C-alpha atoms as one frame of an Amber mdcrd trajectory, in Angstrom:
protein
 127.552  92.113 201.150 127.403  88.270 200.864 125.274  88.972 197.121 127.672
  91.895 195.621 131.022  89.577 196.540 129.405  86.514 194.737 128.720  88.980
 191.781 132.053  90.641 191.561 133.880  87.240 192.047 131.164  85.821 188.920
 132.231  89.245 186.819 135.808  88.506 187.200 135.548  85.173 186.681 133.977
  85.556 183.396 136.435  88.001 182.106 138.987  85.622 182.973 137.151  82.738
 181.433 137.038  85.402 178.012 140.318  86.241 178.477 141.569  82.654 178.350
 139.014  81.928 175.247 140.723  85.159 173.197 144.248  84.191 174.224 143.739
  80.072 173.195 146.630  79.090 171.489 145.296  78.473 167.441 145.990  75.503
 165.516 144.536  75.803 162.414 144.491  73.115 159.873 143.327  72.951 156.073
 141.143  70.181 154.282 140.301  70.000 151.194 136.979  69.559 149.715 137.040
  65.944 147.863 134.677  63.632 147.219 135.593  61.420 150.171 136.300  64.537
 152.461 133.802  63.088 155.333 136.301  59.904 155.388 139.205  61.582 155.368
 138.692  63.679 158.137 137.027  61.155 159.983 140.996  59.932 160.433 142.228
  62.623 162.155 142.134  63.427 165.941 139.948  66.726 165.512 140.335  67.404
 169.347 144.294  68.488 168.069 142.700  71.485 166.648 141.295  74.289 166.885
 140.331  75.375 163.570 139.162  73.459 160.595 139.852  75.647 157.164 137.887
  73.828 154.085 139.859  74.769 151.359 138.891  75.979 148.473 135.388  76.752
 148.177 134.530  79.591 145.885 131.498  80.654 143.841 131.237  80.141 140.193
 131.768  82.496 137.363 128.932  84.675 138.038 129.398  84.535 141.791 127.047
  81.719 142.533 127.513  78.653 145.655 126.605  75.185 144.676 125.682  72.850
 147.426 128.125  71.262 149.455 126.082  67.270 150.790 128.915  66.820 152.412
 129.420  69.745 154.236 126.907  69.532 156.899 128.384  66.193 158.374 132.354
  67.955 158.169 130.677  70.271 160.367 128.906  68.391 162.658 132.155  66.412
 163.374 134.101  69.627 164.157 131.553  70.971 166.184 131.277  67.862 168.413
 135.006  68.367 169.516 134.395  71.961 169.725 136.284  73.004 166.496 135.609
  76.201 164.361 135.119  75.378 160.649 135.599  78.124 157.859 135.139  78.363
 154.558 138.246  78.941 152.995 137.970  80.921 149.800 140.520  81.867 146.514
 143.253  79.772 146.627 147.140  79.167 145.732 146.582  79.799 141.248 144.977
  82.879 140.422 141.008  82.807 140.442 140.636  85.625 137.505 137.007  85.713
 137.844 137.572  87.407 141.314 138.761  90.121 139.275 135.199  90.823 138.566
 133.243  89.806 141.206 134.690  92.172 143.785 133.790  95.610 141.728 131.068
  97.644 143.387 128.802  96.175 140.687 128.849  92.560 141.628 130.415  92.785
 145.202 127.326  93.707 147.047 125.720  90.312 145.345 129.393  88.046 146.076
 128.894  88.828 149.803 125.795  87.837 150.026 126.494  84.845 149.046 129.263
  84.356 151.161 127.190  84.953 154.257 124.426  82.791 153.028 126.578  80.247
 152.035 128.148  80.122 155.985 124.591  80.524 157.260 123.304  77.773 155.565
 125.958  75.077 157.033 126.510  76.439 159.816 130.035  77.913 159.769 132.120
  79.599 161.988 133.430  82.354 159.796 135.530  82.896 156.090 138.724  82.648
 155.467 139.707  85.149 152.870 143.293  83.463 150.791 143.499  85.303 147.680
 146.385  85.686 146.238 148.849  87.512 143.478 147.070  89.945 141.222 143.639
  88.635 143.111 144.969  91.150 145.552 143.740  94.837 143.866 142.150  97.724
 144.630 138.963  96.019 145.299 140.443  93.798 148.184 139.908  96.556 151.400
 136.057  97.090 149.556 135.627  93.503 150.060 137.185  92.613 153.254 135.095
  95.272 154.676 132.583  95.322 153.516 132.513  90.640 154.120 133.258  91.874
 157.710 129.886  93.858 158.235 127.952  91.302 156.808 129.444  87.999 158.280
 128.679  90.136 162.365 130.817  90.061 165.513 129.482  85.976 165.903 131.627
  84.957 162.988 135.147  85.008 162.249 136.960  86.688 159.410 140.596  85.420
 158.813 142.905  85.756 155.752 146.156  83.544 154.185 148.886  85.801 153.414
 151.438  84.921 151.082 154.843  87.145 152.133 155.495  88.424 148.519 152.220
  90.338 148.463 151.977  91.737 151.914 152.410  95.739 150.711 149.336  95.101
 148.719 147.407  94.632 152.467 146.316  97.966 153.558 146.423  98.422 157.266
 142.045  98.718 157.383 141.928  95.433 155.845 143.801  93.767 158.623 142.006
  95.156 161.073 138.872  93.414 160.076 140.601  90.434 160.473 140.372  88.405
 163.503 143.543  86.932 162.610 145.804  86.261 159.984 147.094  82.990 158.951
 150.998  83.608 157.401 152.115  81.294 154.913 155.737  81.145 155.824 156.900
  78.643 153.073 156.998  78.410 149.406 159.551  80.464 149.549 161.085  79.011
 146.668 159.791  75.203 144.694 159.979  73.821 141.632 159.413  76.663 139.681
 162.186  78.348 140.677 164.465  75.430 139.627 167.424  77.337 140.100 166.869
  78.393 143.980 167.318  75.111 144.884 167.130  74.909 148.759 164.498  75.060
 151.962 161.335  76.354 151.152 160.000  77.127 154.843 163.244  77.565 156.728
 163.219  78.761 160.802 164.309  82.431 159.306 161.161  82.734 157.246 159.076
  82.075 159.897 160.785  84.808 161.663 160.976  87.559 158.753 156.797  86.757
 158.751 156.512  87.713 162.282 159.081  90.768 162.355 157.544  92.056 159.737
 153.536  91.936 160.340 154.090  92.500 164.173 156.776  94.956 164.019 156.031
  97.068 160.674 152.670  96.294 160.649 151.763  96.543 163.875 149.068  93.174
 164.321 149.505  92.207 167.697 151.195  89.087 168.109 148.082  86.916 169.599
 146.585  87.337 165.730 149.594  85.882 163.946 149.472  82.437 163.091 152.931
  80.379 161.973 151.954  78.538 158.668 153.708  75.203 158.444 154.226  73.210
 155.395 153.482  68.842 155.883 155.094  68.770 151.985 158.451  68.969 150.950
 159.885  69.951 147.343 161.908  68.078 145.210 165.011  69.795 143.325 167.844
  68.858 141.539 167.904  65.586 139.522 164.560  64.032 141.354 163.104  60.883
 138.736 161.479  63.901 136.133 158.893  61.735 134.742 157.474  61.315 138.422
 155.679  64.327 140.072 156.038  62.167 143.159 159.375  63.558 143.935 158.859
  67.074 143.021 155.786  67.454 146.075 155.683  64.818 148.625 153.806  64.590
 151.433 155.259  64.183 155.281 153.472  60.806 155.318 155.302  59.917 151.639
 158.101  61.131 152.944 159.029  58.879 155.878 157.272  56.492 154.710 159.503
  56.014 151.738 163.059  57.363 153.796 163.057  56.177 157.232 165.771  58.243
 158.726 164.048  61.543 157.588 162.029  62.253 160.442 164.305  64.057 162.563
 165.806  66.133 159.195 164.614  69.161 156.860 166.375  67.448 153.993 166.643
  64.156 151.764 169.733  63.673 149.433 168.155  61.621 146.716 170.810  58.383
 146.309 172.693  57.918 142.720 171.115  61.542 141.034 172.545  64.618 143.314
 168.889  65.456 144.136 167.266  66.468 147.179 163.712  66.917 148.919 163.491
  69.838 151.331 160.501  70.084 153.947 160.431  70.411 158.062 161.133  67.475
 160.107 159.579  66.709 163.772 162.636  68.895 164.910 162.063  72.213 163.323
 157.878  71.571 163.453 158.585  71.736 167.445 160.797  74.805 166.929 157.904
  76.431 165.207 155.476  75.808 167.771 157.734  77.149 170.701 158.394  80.369
 168.386 154.607  80.056 168.045 153.866  79.826 171.833 156.304  82.806 172.425
 155.833  85.350 169.492 152.489  84.174 168.187 148.905  83.450 168.696 149.421
  79.656 166.775 150.301  77.536 164.299 148.586  77.232 160.596 148.521  73.922
 158.725 149.148  73.063 154.843 147.980  70.779 154.690 146.102  68.014 156.838
 146.040  64.799 154.224 149.741  65.139 154.311 149.682  64.199 157.451 150.696
  60.501 159.002 147.686  59.114 161.953 150.792  57.397 164.015 152.900  58.618
 166.462 154.940  60.310 163.557 152.091  62.454 163.104 153.326  66.400 162.815
 150.056  67.683 164.056 149.868  65.052 167.409 153.537  66.881 167.824 152.164
  70.215 167.772 149.366  69.928 170.212 151.966  67.863 172.870 154.405  70.865
 172.320 151.773  73.396 172.388 150.901  71.817 176.231 154.276  71.429 177.294
 154.433  75.371 178.601
């Protein structure tokens, strides 16, 4: 009887552990695969993350992946901190060759290439960030077959822009462990006449309402994207791109009073820079704790490494309840 009790208790404990893991609040951060990528990542407190996405790693126009010598070191750094590392493919600008590679004659080789790359570098999965017209009639088959190739032990996630939401089929959604909702870039310098906040709280709520209520995605699989950058509108110094797109660390270095605001009005010229300050980041993290499964960050190298770090703020907020 004692043995049976212990066995039953251990079984129940194991189930509770699994439940806790699946319900873990996710903090997903993106980093670019630059020449100094490892040195940059070493400046981060990786223990504040649950997932690190390397964006972007794509094959060439023939579907062939090049070696990435630094990736081994990066993966080890992250794994030592219990952080999962994913390859993120695609990108914000269109990768036109995917239109060919996702087609039937090429897709099998492409998926084999992705899977081989993941296994070679001991990655934990793939994050698919195909956007715009790269999401075509072959997208669903690509996702389904990639899921099958990766197997159940590897993650398959997707970064999804709101304007292409109806291009993603329900069957494709079911293959994904979670989705990173890009609740930013509602507007930007490319829409000079649409002057304003590119990542308001209302936009995060729009994403949650659509993917949860209209598409039926469980809330623990919805990750709210937040920007660690801002966009400049109006009469910003036209010859200086610095003011058109500024990282968080540059915003607060240039404008020390910007910490708890979401807009900086530039002196003397009537322009403004819109971003998410500390107060909004806390509010979005609290929203994610109640109605989603975590927070996603684009991108980590825009953050500071001091007490004004937004990543630190997100982690601290996630531990408050």
